[in-house]
N, C-alpha and C positions, 0 to 999 in steps of 0.2 A: 487692346493697348491702344493709346492715343495716337493719333496720327499728327506728324510733325512735319515741318519743312527742316531742310538741312541746316538752314541758319538757326532755327530754333533749336535743334539738337545741339549746335556747336555751342550756343548761349548757355544751354542747360548743364552740360556735362562737367564744367568746372567745378561744379558744387557736389559732383558724384555721378555715378553711371545712371542711365535712364532706360527703361524699357519701353520703347516706342516703335511706331510703324513709319516708315518714309515711302513715299512715292517718287520715283526717279526714272530717268532714263539712263540706259547704260551707254555712255558716251564712247567707251572703248572696253573691249574684253581682250587680253593680251597673255599669251603664255610666256612666262619668264623664268630666269634661273637666279639663283643666289650666287654669290662669289665661290660657295662650294659646290656649285652646279646642282643644287637641289630645286626642283621645279616648283614654282608656284604659279598662280593666276592672279592678275591685276585687274580690278575692276574699277573704272572711273565713273562715279555716280554723278548725275547733274540734275538740278532743278531750274526754276526759273531765276533764282538769286544765287545759288552758291553750287559748289562740287565737292567730292571728297574721294580719296583713293581708299579702296578696300582691297586689301592682300589677302588672298586665300592660300595657305600653306599647304603641302602635299598631304599633311595629317590631319587636315580639316574634314569633317563630315561632308562639307559641301564642294570638296575640290572637284571630285568627279561630275558634279552637276554643272560646273562651268563649262563643260563641252557642249551643253545644251544652250548656253546663253549666247546671244549673238549682239554685237555693236548695234545700238540703235533702238533695241527692245525697251519697252516700257513696263516697269516691274514694282512690286512691292517688296521691301525688306523689313522685316520684323524680327527684333532682337535686342540685345543690350548693347547701347552705344556708351562709350567712355573715351576718356582721354588718355591715349596710349604714351608712355613716357618718351618713346623715340619717334613714333609715327604720327603723334596728334590724335584726331577724330578717328576712331576704329569702332568695330562692332565684334560681338562674340555671341555665340549660341543664335545665329540668325537663321531664318528660312526666307525663301525667296518664292514668289508666285507672279505671274503676269498680270497687268491690271485689266479691268474691264474697259469696254469703250467708253463709257461715261467718266470712269476715273482718268483715263488717259486725257479726255477733254478737259477736265478741271485742271489737271497738272498743266497742261499747256497753257492755260490762261494766266498762270502764275497766281501767288496768294493775293487776297484781296487788298491788303495794304500797299502791296507793291503795284498793282494795277491802278489804284487810286492815285498813288503818288505820281506815277508816269502820266497819267491822264492829266492831273494838275500840272505837271511840268510843261506837257505839250501845250496845254490852253495857255500858258504863261508865254511860252514862245511864240505862239501865233499872235498873241495880244502885243508883245513887246516889238516884234518886227511889224506889226501893223501900224504902230504908232511912230515908225521912222518918218522923219519929215522930209528927207531929201528924195526926191520923186525917183531918181535913178536907182539909188540903193533900196527903196521901198519895192520898186518893180522887180528888182532881182530877186529880193527876198520872197516875194509873193510868188514868183514863177517857180522858184525852187521848192517852196512848200507845196504848191499845187501839183507839180509834177512829181516830187519824190517823197512827199509827206509820209505815205505808209511805209515805204523803204527805210526812211530815217526812224521810225518808230520801231523797227526790228532791228535796229543796228547797235552793236555794243561800243562802248567808249574805247575798249582796247581788247587785244586778245588774252591777255593774262593779269595785268597789274592793276588796273583800275576800271571800274564801271564795266567789268567784264561778264556782262549779262545782257541778255536781249532788251533793248530800250535803255541801256545804260547811257547810250549818246544823248539821248533826250534829257536824262537827269543831270548829265555833265554840262550840256549846253545851257540848259535853264539856270542851274546855278552860277555858271559863269556871268550869265546876262543879270542876274540878282546882284552879284557882287560889283559889275560894271555900273549899275544904275545907283549903287551907294558911294562909290568913289567919284564919280563923275562931277557932281556938285562940288567936291572938295578941290577939283582941277579945273577950273573954268575954261581952260584953252583945249581941252579935250573934246574931240568931235565924237560925240556919243552916238549919232548916227552910224559913222563909219565903224566904230568899234562895236556896236551891236551887230551889224552885217558882218563883220569879221568873226564874231564869235559864232554866229549862226554857220559860217562857211568854213571855219577854220579845219575842221575835221570831216567835211563833207566828202573827202576821198575815201572815208571809212565806210561809206555805204556800200562799197564793193570790197574793201579790204577786210571789213569786220562784220558783215551783214550776216544775220541768222534766219533760217526759214520759219514760218509759222508752225512748222511740224515737229519741231524738235530744239534741243539746247546745244546741240554741236555745231561749232562754227566751221563752216567748210573753208578750204582755200580757195582763193579767186586768182586766176590767171591775170587779169589787169592789175589787181592789188599787189600780186608777186613782182610782176614786171615793172610797173611804175611807182608804186607807193602811194599813200593817201595824199601828200602834198602835191605831188605832179598831178594827180587826177583831179584834186580840188582846183588847181589852176586852169586846167584844161575845161572844167565844168563852169568856172566863172566866165570864161571867154565864151562858151557855148550859150550860157544863158543871156550874157550880154547882147550877143547877136540877135537872140530872139526878142529881147525887150525893145531893140532899136528900130522899130517898126518906123515908117515914114512920118506917121502922125507923132510919135514920141520925139522923133529926132527934130522935127519941126518945133515942138513944144519946148524941148530942152535947149535948144540951140543958144539961147541968150542966157542961160543958168550960169551961176558962179557957185562954185568952181566948175570948171568944163567939165563935160561928161566923160571924156577920155581920162582925164585926172582922178576923177572918182573911181574908174575901173583899174587904173594903175596902182593907187593906193590900197584898194581892196586886195588885188593880187599881192602886193607887198605883205599885207597882214597875214594871208596864207603862207607865203613863202618863208616868211621869218618867224613863225609862231613857235617853233622849237628853240628859238634863241641863237643856237650856235650850230656852225656846220658839223661838228661832231656829233651832234644829236638829230641831224637829218634836214636841217634848214640850208638851203642853198645860199641864202643871205643872212647877215645880221639884222636885227631890228633896227631902222633907221628913221623912225618916227615915234611921236608920242604915243599914238595909238597902237603900234606894233610892240613897244616895250610893255604897255599895259596889258595887252592881249597875251603875251608871253608869261607874265608874271601871274595873272589871273588864271590862265590854264594850269600852270605848275601848282598854284595854291590849291585849286580844287581837287587836282589829281592826287597830290601829296597828302591833303587832309583825309581824302577817302582811302587811300591805302593804309595811313597809320590808324584810322578807326576800325577799318576791316582787320588790321593786323593783330591787335590785342586778343581777339578770341582763338586765334590759330597759332600764335607765337608760343614757343617752348619757354616755360619759365627757368631764369637761371638763378635767381634770389628773389627774396621779398621785393615786390614792386619793379622787378627787373626782368625783361623778356629778350629771348633772342631776336637777333636781327631778322626782318622780313625783306626780302629784295623787293624792289631796287633801292629801298630806303637806306641811308648811309651808315647807320649804326644801331646798336641795340635799343630796344624800346623801353621806355620807363613810364610807369603808370602815372597819368595826368594828376595834376592838383584838382582836387574836387572844388566845386564852386561854393562860394561862400554862402551859408544858410543862417540868416539871422533868427530865424525860428527855432533852430536846433538846441 
């Protein structure tokens, strides 16, 4: 059987069942009951870019085998994967076996195309922040990347809704910077240095809230993230980094710069505080500067487009070209209009 990632399987099954192998980590193994109190086992399977739920009913040949499966284990599941009318991606006639050490190592690295994309995105972030002209904002970005770069590269963009994978925050941040670089020439009064720095730091608190270990794909809960949330952590982080970069030498060098150094810090803090747009979405303040509005809309644009493109393969069809709503998007999905092809 061919070895596929969960994403590849999900893309293949709409055209019919496929007999393949997948290498996954068991994110959770839970004994559950139906409304009729019939027992079943729920397995959540995860790899570097996707996850699926596999329900093992009490009459399934592998039901008793679930007792020997533990959360966090790395396994191969070989069987027929198909699109279940009610549950989405599902498998039948499957067998499970543990992964060898080298198979586990390859799985943890992620598929080559994802590794290459995230490496290119990281290089773009480093290069883009390295080109920031304001020495105060440049220093803050450089200090952050130097101190927290490895942790940043293992952080997800969110727990469930968008870029919810190890390295997802790198993908999200790089794409936001690309959008900012495209729109800045159209709005000449935008402070691009400030906007780029704000994009780098806007979700920096997620380095604690959504951090993943190198040894698995399951995102642990973090007490700091739970108690403070990523916006509050980001504000605290900016102030901490700012104290580090304000050496005696830098303070003397920056004293005559315009705008004032503390104004730079305050505006950067505002971008982090306001990036969710409204208090009902978690921001303590509304956006009150051009860069804060731009950051909020760029953030929303990339998150929403990620969610809708990822939604089509998993959404339940309701009618030709219409799919069931994927939360938190506001309504049912409709198949997009294909691009015009003059050669067709």
